[in-house]
C-alpha positions as CSV (number, residue, x, y, z in Angstrom):
1,M,28.6,11.1,12.3
2,A,25.9,9.4,10.6
3,S,24.9,10.5,7.1
4,P,21.2,12.3,6.9
5,I,18.8,10.6,5.7
6,I,17.6,11.7,2.0
7,D,13.8,11.3,1.2
8,R,13.6,10.3,-2.2
9,R,10.0,10.4,-2.6
10,R,8.4,11.9,-6.0
11,E,5.6,13.3,-4.2
12,P,4.7,14.0,-0.8
13,R,2.8,11.3,1.8
14,H,-0.5,12.1,3.5
15,P,-1.3,10.2,6.6
16,V,-4.6,8.4,5.9
17,L,-4.7,5.6,8.8
18,Q,-8.1,3.8,7.3
19,I,-9.3,0.5,6.8
20,G,-8.8,-0.6,3.0
21,M,-9.6,-3.6,1.1
22,I,-6.9,-5.8,-0.7
23,L,-8.5,-7.3,-4.1
24,A,-6.2,-9.9,-5.4
25,D,-8.4,-12.6,-6.7
26,P,-12.1,-12.4,-8.0
27,S,-12.5,-15.6,-6.6
28,A,-11.1,-15.0,-3.1
29,A,-12.5,-12.7,-0.3
30,P,-10.8,-9.5,-0.1
31,R,-8.4,-9.0,2.8
32,Y,-8.6,-6.0,5.3
33,C,-5.3,-3.8,5.4
34,L,-4.4,-0.4,7.2
35,V,-3.3,2.1,4.5
36,V,-1.3,4.2,6.6
37,D,-0.4,6.6,4.1
38,R,-1.0,7.7,0.5
39,S,0.5,10.0,-2.4
40,N,-0.8,10.7,-5.7
41,S,1.2,8.0,-6.8
42,G,1.2,5.1,-4.1
43,V,0.5,4.2,-0.6
44,R,1.9,2.6,2.2
45,L,0.2,-0.6,3.8
46,R,-0.1,-2.6,6.6
47,T,-1.5,-5.9,6.4
48,T,-1.7,-9.1,9.0
49,S,1.3,-11.1,9.9
50,D,-0.4,-13.8,8.3
51,F,-0.6,-12.4,4.7
52,Q,1.4,-11.6,2.2
53,A,-0.3,-9.2,-0.6
54,P,0.4,-10.6,-4.1
55,S,3.0,-8.6,-6.5
56,E,-0.3,-6.8,-8.4
57,F,-3.6,-6.0,-6.6
58,F,-6.6,-3.4,-6.4
59,L,-6.8,-1.5,-3.2
60,R,-10.3,-0.3,-2.2
61,C,-10.3,2.6,0.2
62,M,-11.8,6.0,1.1
63,G,-14.7,5.3,-1.8
64,T,-12.0,4.6,-4.6
65,E,-10.1,1.8,-6.2
66,S,-7.3,1.6,-7.8
67,K,-4.9,-0.9,-9.2
68,Y,-1.3,-1.3,-7.3
69,K,2.0,-2.8,-7.9
70,V,4.6,-3.7,-4.5
71,V,7.6,-1.9,-5.0
72,W,9.0,-2.6,-1.4
73,R,8.0,-5.3,1.4
74,R,9.3,-4.7,5.2
75,G,7.5,-7.4,7.6
76,S,3.8,-6.9,7.4
77,S,4.1,-3.5,5.7
78,L,4.5,-2.7,2.2
79,G,4.6,0.0,-0.3
80,A,2.7,-0.1,-3.8
81,M,2.4,2.2,-7.1
82,V,-0.5,3.1,-8.5
83,T,-0.7,1.4,-12.0
84,R,-2.3,2.8,-15.2
């Protein structure tokens, strides 16, 4: 019998499915991503397969901009937490 999956999230996620912009380097062009879901403490993003987001970046989405730090990566998906 398989063990149940334990949800270790500190806060509930809310689906977003909006286009966001990753702003990493002031001299580089912004990169677009799909913001899959977000919580008060973080986001889950999907990027294009030819782009790997840097370990820290600003994300602009839905009229807000916040700084994030990547905490996990799986292929073109990543999870990032808000840095304060």
